[in-house]
Backbone as JSON, one array per atom type, in Angstrom:
{
  "sequence": "MIRILFVCHGNICRSPMAEFVFKDMVAKEGLAGQFFIASAATSMEEIGNPVHRGTRARLAKEGISTAGKHAVRMERSDCQKYDYIIGMDRWNYRDMLRIAGEGSKQKISLLLDYTDHPRDVADPWYTGDFDQTYEDVEAGCRGLLDKIISEGMLARH",
  "N": [[-27.14, -190.66, -109.88], [-27.45, -188.99, -112.87], [-29.85, -188.99, -115.4], [-29.96, -188.68, -118.93], [-31.83, -187.96, -121.86], [-31.35, -187.32, -125.28], [-33.43, -185.99, -127.85], [-34.39, -186.16, -131.3], [-35.87, -186.01, -134.66], [-35.09, -188.17, -136.35], [-32.89, -189.49, -135.07], [-30.43, -189.61, -136.01], [-28.86, -187.44, -136.78], [-28.96, -184.59, -135.05], [-29.61, -185.48, -132.25], [-27.88, -187.63, -131.69], [-25.49, -186.13, -131.97], [-25.74, -184.35, -129.81], [-25.81, -186.19, -127.8], [-23.19, -187.37, -127.88], [-21.45, -185.16, -127.73], [-22.14, -184.22, -125.34], [-21.57, -186.38, -123.57], [-18.76, -186.24, -124.05], [-18.09, -183.77, -122.97], [-18.82, -183.96, -120.11], [-17.12, -186.01, -119.5], [-14.53, -184.69, -119.72], [-14.83, -183.0, -117.74], [-14.52, -184.57, -115.59], [-16.82, -185.92, -114.72], [-18.17, -188.1, -115.82], [-18.83, -190.49, -114.63], [-21.28, -189.85, -113.28], [-23.35, -189.59, -114.81], [-25.72, -190.96, -117.17], [-26.3, -191.05, -120.39], [-28.09, -190.92, -123.33], [-29.7, -191.13, -126.72], [-32.48, -190.63, -128.86], [-35.16, -191.13, -131.31], [-38.1, -189.56, -132.46], [-39.52, -190.62, -134.59], [-39.93, -193.49, -136.75], [-38.47, -193.7, -138.93], [-35.54, -193.96, -139.39], [-34.7, -195.94, -137.8], [-32.38, -198.19, -136.53], [-30.31, -197.47, -138.34], [-26.93, -196.14, -138.65], [-25.23, -193.3, -137.25], [-25.54, -190.23, -139.12], [-23.31, -189.54, -141.75], [-22.38, -186.77, -141.95], [-22.62, -185.8, -139.37], [-20.96, -187.57, -138.05], [-18.51, -186.89, -139.19], [-18.17, -184.28, -138.42], [-18.08, -184.32, -135.73], [-15.82, -185.93, -135.48], [-13.86, -184.11, -136.17], [-13.55, -182.99, -133.6], [-12.36, -184.86, -132.11], [-14.25, -186.78, -131.34], [-16.01, -189.78, -131.13], [-18.68, -191.65, -132.55], [-18.94, -194.26, -132.63], [-20.66, -197.46, -132.83], [-23.27, -196.47, -132.34], [-26.72, -196.62, -133.11], [-29.72, -195.62, -134.62], [-32.51, -195.4, -132.46], [-36.02, -195.66, -131.15], [-37.65, -193.29, -129.26], [-39.49, -194.19, -126.32], [-42.52, -194.52, -124.36], [-42.0, -195.48, -121.9], [-39.5, -194.31, -121.48], [-39.84, -192.02, -119.91], [-39.94, -192.7, -117.28], [-37.4, -193.57, -116.96], [-35.52, -191.56, -117.41], [-34.09, -188.46, -116.21], [-34.03, -185.87, -117.55], [-35.46, -185.15, -120.64], [-34.67, -184.15, -123.66], [-35.4, -182.25, -126.35], [-34.62, -181.1, -129.93], [-36.06, -179.24, -131.33], [-39.24, -177.44, -131.81], [-41.02, -179.11, -133.03], [-40.17, -181.57, -132.45], [-40.52, -181.45, -129.75], [-43.3, -181.3, -129.59], [-43.89, -183.9, -130.49], [-42.6, -185.47, -128.68], [-44.08, -185.06, -126.52], [-46.41, -186.29, -127.2], [-45.67, -188.97, -127.35], [-44.71, -189.43, -124.72], [-46.81, -188.54, -123.1], [-48.89, -186.29, -121.57], [-48.42, -185.97, -118.67], [-45.76, -186.15, -118.28], [-44.44, -183.77, -118.95], [-43.03, -181.96, -117.36], [-40.41, -182.97, -117.37], [-39.54, -182.63, -119.95], [-37.71, -180.78, -122.35], [-36.31, -178.23, -124.4], [-33.12, -178.2, -126.22], [-31.81, -175.66, -126.62], [-33.12, -174.01, -124.81], [-31.59, -173.87, -122.72], [-29.74, -171.98, -123.01], [-28.83, -168.5, -123.55], [-30.18, -167.64, -125.73], [-32.82, -168.85, -126.77], [-34.0, -171.29, -129.08], [-34.79, -173.17, -132.06], [-32.7, -175.99, -132.62], [-30.63, -175.95, -135.43], [-31.27, -177.95, -138.17], [-29.27, -180.22, -139.74], [-30.06, -182.13, -141.7], [-31.67, -180.85, -143.48], [-30.41, -178.4, -143.88], [-27.65, -178.78, -144.38], [-25.55, -177.96, -143.06], [-23.43, -178.8, -140.82], [-21.69, -177.72, -139.08], [-22.92, -175.26, -138.08], [-24.95, -176.64, -136.63], [-23.39, -178.11, -134.84], [-22.38, -175.96, -133.34], [-24.7, -174.96, -132.23], [-25.54, -177.31, -130.66], [-23.39, -177.68, -128.93], [-23.37, -175.29, -127.51], [-25.85, -175.56, -126.16], [-25.47, -177.89, -124.75], [-23.49, -177.09, -122.96], [-24.86, -175.15, -121.52], [-26.83, -176.72, -120.42], [-25.16, -178.38, -118.82], [-24.05, -176.48, -117.12], [-26.26, -175.68, -115.8], [-27.02, -178.04, -114.29], [-24.73, -178.34, -112.7], [-24.88, -175.95, -111.28], [-27.15, -176.18, -109.76], [-26.39, -178.05, -107.93], [-26.56, -180.77, -108.2], [-24.8, -182.73, -108.48], [-22.49, -185.11, -107.15], [-19.94, -184.29, -105.07], [-16.26, -184.73, -105.05]],
  "CA": [[-26.88, -190.77, -111.44], [-28.43, -188.15, -113.72], [-30.14, -189.6, -116.79], [-30.53, -187.66, -120.0], [-32.12, -188.52, -123.17], [-31.5, -186.3, -126.14], [-34.37, -186.51, -129.01], [-34.72, -185.54, -132.5], [-36.82, -186.59, -135.5], [-34.6, -189.48, -136.77], [-31.76, -189.97, -134.18], [-29.13, -189.82, -136.8], [-28.03, -186.14, -136.74], [-28.86, -183.74, -133.93], [-29.72, -186.05, -131.02], [-26.82, -188.28, -131.45], [-24.59, -185.19, -131.83], [-25.89, -183.99, -128.47], [-25.41, -187.36, -126.76], [-21.77, -187.48, -127.79], [-20.98, -183.89, -127.25], [-22.45, -184.06, -123.78], [-20.64, -187.51, -122.96], [-17.42, -185.82, -124.13], [-18.07, -182.63, -122.0], [-18.81, -184.34, -118.79], [-15.85, -186.67, -119.38], [-13.5, -183.7, -119.6], [-15.03, -182.28, -116.37], [-14.43, -185.79, -114.55], [-18.07, -186.14, -114.19], [-18.75, -189.03, -116.62], [-19.54, -191.62, -113.76], [-22.36, -189.34, -112.6], [-24.35, -189.39, -115.85], [-26.14, -191.84, -118.16], [-26.62, -190.26, -121.65], [-28.41, -191.65, -124.57], [-30.33, -190.36, -127.63], [-33.43, -191.34, -129.47], [-35.83, -190.49, -132.38], [-39.43, -189.6, -132.37], [-40.02, -191.34, -135.78], [-39.49, -194.86, -136.99], [-37.75, -193.65, -140.32], [-34.19, -194.27, -139.4], [-34.35, -196.9, -136.83], [-31.39, -199.09, -136.83], [-29.44, -196.67, -139.12], [-25.93, -195.44, -138.01], [-25.2, -191.84, -137.25], [-25.35, -189.57, -140.34], [-21.85, -189.3, -142.0], [-22.08, -185.45, -141.64], [-22.48, -185.73, -137.91], [-19.78, -188.3, -137.68], [-17.33, -186.11, -139.75], [-18.15, -183.03, -137.73], [-17.67, -184.7, -134.29], [-14.35, -186.35, -135.65], [-12.9, -182.88, -136.03], [-13.4, -182.54, -132.11], [-11.92, -186.03, -131.57], [-15.41, -187.48, -130.62], [-16.51, -190.81, -131.99], [-20.04, -192.11, -132.43], [-19.04, -195.88, -132.99], [-21.57, -198.34, -132.3], [-24.52, -195.88, -132.12], [-27.67, -196.86, -134.21], [-31.01, -195.04, -134.35], [-33.56, -195.97, -131.62], [-36.94, -194.75, -130.93], [-38.27, -192.92, -127.88], [-40.78, -194.93, -125.87], [-43.24, -193.95, -123.26], [-41.34, -195.83, -120.65], [-38.28, -193.55, -121.26], [-40.08, -191.04, -118.99], [-39.64, -193.12, -115.96], [-35.97, -193.96, -116.96], [-34.71, -190.4, -117.64], [-34.46, -187.17, -115.51], [-34.18, -184.91, -118.54], [-35.66, -185.62, -121.97], [-34.24, -182.9, -124.22], [-35.47, -182.26, -127.87], [-33.91, -180.3, -130.76], [-36.89, -178.31, -132.1], [-40.51, -177.51, -131.15], [-41.68, -180.28, -133.68], [-39.68, -182.72, -131.55], [-41.18, -181.16, -128.4], [-44.74, -181.87, -129.69], [-43.8, -185.32, -130.58], [-42.15, -186.03, -127.47], [-45.34, -185.02, -125.53], [-47.44, -187.3, -127.73], [-45.09, -190.37, -126.99], [-44.55, -189.49, -123.24], [-47.95, -188.24, -122.35], [-48.83, -184.83, -120.83], [-47.88, -186.09, -117.36], [-44.16, -186.05, -118.26], [-44.07, -182.41, -119.46], [-42.01, -181.46, -116.49], [-39.02, -183.62, -117.77], [-39.28, -182.4, -121.33], [-37.37, -179.4, -122.75], [-35.63, -178.09, -125.73], [-31.72, -178.17, -125.86], [-31.36, -174.25, -126.66], [-33.66, -173.32, -123.75], [-30.53, -173.79, -121.65], [-29.0, -170.98, -123.47], [-29.3, -167.11, -123.51], [-30.83, -167.49, -126.99], [-33.68, -170.1, -126.93], [-34.58, -171.41, -130.43], [-34.61, -174.57, -132.53], [-31.31, -176.34, -133.23], [-30.57, -176.04, -136.85], [-31.38, -179.43, -138.74], [-28.49, -180.35, -140.89], [-30.56, -182.92, -142.7], [-32.16, -179.88, -144.38], [-29.42, -177.14, -144.02], [-26.45, -179.41, -144.83], [-24.51, -177.17, -142.22], [-23.31, -179.41, -139.67], [-20.96, -176.75, -138.29], [-23.96, -174.56, -137.36], [-25.51, -177.56, -135.73], [-22.42, -178.38, -133.74], [-22.35, -174.72, -132.47], [-26.06, -175.04, -131.28], [-25.52, -178.28, -129.69], [-22.21, -177.44, -127.93], [-23.95, -174.24, -126.57], [-26.87, -176.08, -125.36], [-24.92, -178.95, -123.71], [-22.72, -176.3, -122.03], [-25.76, -174.56, -120.74], [-27.5, -177.74, -119.43], [-24.33, -178.87, -117.72], [-23.93, -175.41, -116.04], [-27.45, -175.66, -114.92], [-26.98, -179.14, -113.48], [-23.8, -177.95, -111.63], [-25.33, -174.79, -110.32], [-28.34, -176.81, -108.94], [-25.83, -178.81, -106.88], [-27.16, -181.94, -108.39], [-23.74, -183.7, -108.71], [-21.76, -185.51, -106.03], [-18.68, -183.62, -105.03], [-15.35, -185.58, -104.68]],
  "C": [[-27.97, -189.89, -112.11], [-28.51, -188.74, -115.06], [-30.6, -188.71, -117.81], [-30.64, -188.32, -121.25], [-32.27, -187.46, -124.08], [-32.47, -186.88, -127.42], [-34.37, -185.62, -130.23], [-35.44, -186.44, -133.38], [-36.32, -188.15, -135.8], [-33.51, -190.22, -135.95], [-30.6, -190.34, -135.0], [-28.24, -188.51, -136.92], [-27.75, -185.41, -135.57], [-28.77, -184.46, -132.58], [-28.46, -186.91, -130.8], [-25.44, -187.29, -131.14], [-24.55, -184.69, -130.28], [-25.46, -185.03, -127.49], [-23.95, -187.48, -126.61], [-20.9, -186.41, -127.44], [-20.94, -183.82, -125.7], [-21.54, -185.12, -123.07], [-19.1, -186.88, -122.88], [-17.19, -184.64, -122.99], [-17.97, -183.13, -120.64], [-17.52, -185.36, -118.59], [-14.58, -185.68, -119.12], [-13.69, -183.02, -118.24], [-14.89, -183.31, -115.24], [-15.69, -185.97, -113.98], [-18.8, -187.37, -114.85], [-19.45, -190.05, -115.81], [-20.94, -191.13, -113.1], [-23.65, -189.02, -113.64], [-24.58, -190.66, -116.6], [-26.74, -191.01, -119.34], [-26.81, -190.95, -122.77], [-29.23, -190.6, -125.49], [-31.36, -191.34, -128.36], [-34.24, -190.63, -130.51], [-37.42, -190.37, -131.95], [-40.24, -190.33, -133.47], [-39.42, -192.68, -135.75], [-38.49, -194.72, -138.18], [-36.39, -194.2, -140.38], [-33.8, -195.34, -138.45], [-33.42, -198.0, -137.29], [-30.21, -198.57, -137.77], [-28.3, -196.09, -138.22], [-26.17, -193.87, -138.06], [-24.86, -191.26, -138.64], [-23.89, -189.29, -140.39], [-21.52, -187.81, -141.79], [-21.89, -185.2, -140.14], [-21.24, -186.43, -137.39], [-18.61, -187.52, -138.07], [-17.18, -184.91, -138.91], [-17.61, -183.37, -136.18], [-16.19, -185.22, -134.4], [-13.37, -185.36, -135.57], [-12.8, -182.53, -134.47], [-12.64, -183.76, -131.38], [-13.08, -186.87, -130.89], [-15.91, -188.52, -131.69], [-17.9, -191.21, -131.65], [-20.09, -193.67, -132.62], [-20.04, -196.48, -132.2], [-23.06, -197.81, -132.08], [-25.47, -196.09, -133.47], [-28.94, -196.16, -133.64], [-31.97, -195.88, -133.51], [-34.61, -195.16, -131.45], [-37.36, -194.45, -129.51], [-39.41, -193.7, -127.54], [-41.22, -194.26, -124.69], [-42.58, -194.19, -121.87], [-40.05, -194.98, -120.5], [-38.71, -192.4, -120.1], [-39.9, -191.39, -117.65], [-38.04, -193.41, -115.88], [-35.03, -192.74, -116.9], [-35.1, -189.28, -116.79], [-34.68, -186.06, -116.52], [-34.48, -185.58, -119.89], [-35.6, -184.31, -122.8], [-34.45, -182.91, -125.81], [-34.76, -181.05, -128.49], [-34.79, -179.13, -131.24], [-38.36, -178.47, -131.53], [-41.35, -178.7, -131.96], [-41.43, -181.59, -132.85], [-40.52, -182.64, -130.29], [-42.67, -181.74, -128.54], [-44.75, -183.44, -129.8], [-43.41, -186.14, -129.42], [-43.25, -186.07, -126.54], [-46.35, -186.19, -125.98], [-46.96, -188.61, -127.35], [-45.16, -190.47, -125.54], [-45.92, -189.37, -122.57], [-47.81, -187.02, -121.66], [-48.25, -184.91, -119.36], [-46.48, -186.1, -117.19], [-43.67, -184.71, -118.73], [-43.1, -181.7, -118.62], [-40.49, -181.85, -116.81], [-38.52, -183.16, -119.19], [-38.99, -181.01, -121.62], [-36.78, -179.24, -123.98], [-33.98, -177.8, -125.39], [-31.27, -176.6, -125.75], [-32.02, -173.57, -125.55], [-32.66, -173.14, -122.62], [-29.36, -172.78, -121.95], [-29.59, -169.51, -123.23], [-30.22, -166.77, -124.78], [-31.75, -168.63, -127.45], [-34.08, -170.12, -128.41], [-34.33, -172.82, -130.79], [-33.21, -174.77, -132.84], [-31.44, -176.59, -134.66], [-30.36, -177.48, -137.32], [-30.62, -179.49, -139.81], [-28.96, -181.31, -141.99], [-31.13, -182.01, -143.75], [-31.1, -178.81, -144.76], [-28.05, -177.53, -144.58], [-25.36, -178.71, -143.97], [-24.3, -177.9, -140.86], [-22.34, -178.71, -138.68], [-21.82, -175.94, -137.5], [-24.57, -175.42, -136.32], [-24.7, -177.91, -134.55], [-22.45, -177.18, -132.86], [-23.43, -174.49, -131.64], [-25.85, -175.99, -130.22], [-24.53, -178.16, -128.61], [-22.84, -176.35, -126.99], [-24.95, -174.69, -125.64], [-26.53, -177.16, -124.43], [-24.15, -178.16, -122.64], [-23.8, -175.71, -121.04], [-26.4, -175.59, -119.82], [-26.48, -178.2, -118.58], [-24.18, -177.72, -116.63], [-25.02, -175.47, -115.22], [-27.46, -176.8, -113.94], [-25.97, -178.86, -112.26], [-24.22, -177.05, -110.69], [-26.48, -175.16, -109.35], [-27.77, -177.8, -107.88], [-26.48, -180.31, -107.0], [-25.99, -183.07, -108.55], [-22.97, -183.92, -107.39], [-20.44, -184.88, -106.08], [-17.56, -184.65, -104.49], [-14.24, -184.9, -103.89]]
}
């Protein structure tokens, strides 16, 4: 089982978008049973709140539901639970290292590092552009899944 934690500042926009896009992607590939996928925040600001309405609306256009998801905070213990801990921007990366400790650096990366154009995922909290964020997230998730498949980390049926 490959365990992935997506992380952003509040866990209401970008990281839950990545969580549910990746869940949908692996399900469509027939690989859902080989993954455990979740998301979390680096801050306490939104803990307990549901996914942002803009993220819910954008994912609904793709037939993806975020039902039941509420913001949770990343914990140091997540470094033992997850194989990949993936942030959305360099501020998240810095905060993830602070939470996890430098010893976990090999597990921590940024989502768009799995694409041909590494950069921060656009934050719709500030931009209001959930379509651009979706495009970034979808590209990063596809790149991540392709990397995992190419490394032969999945069981073949």
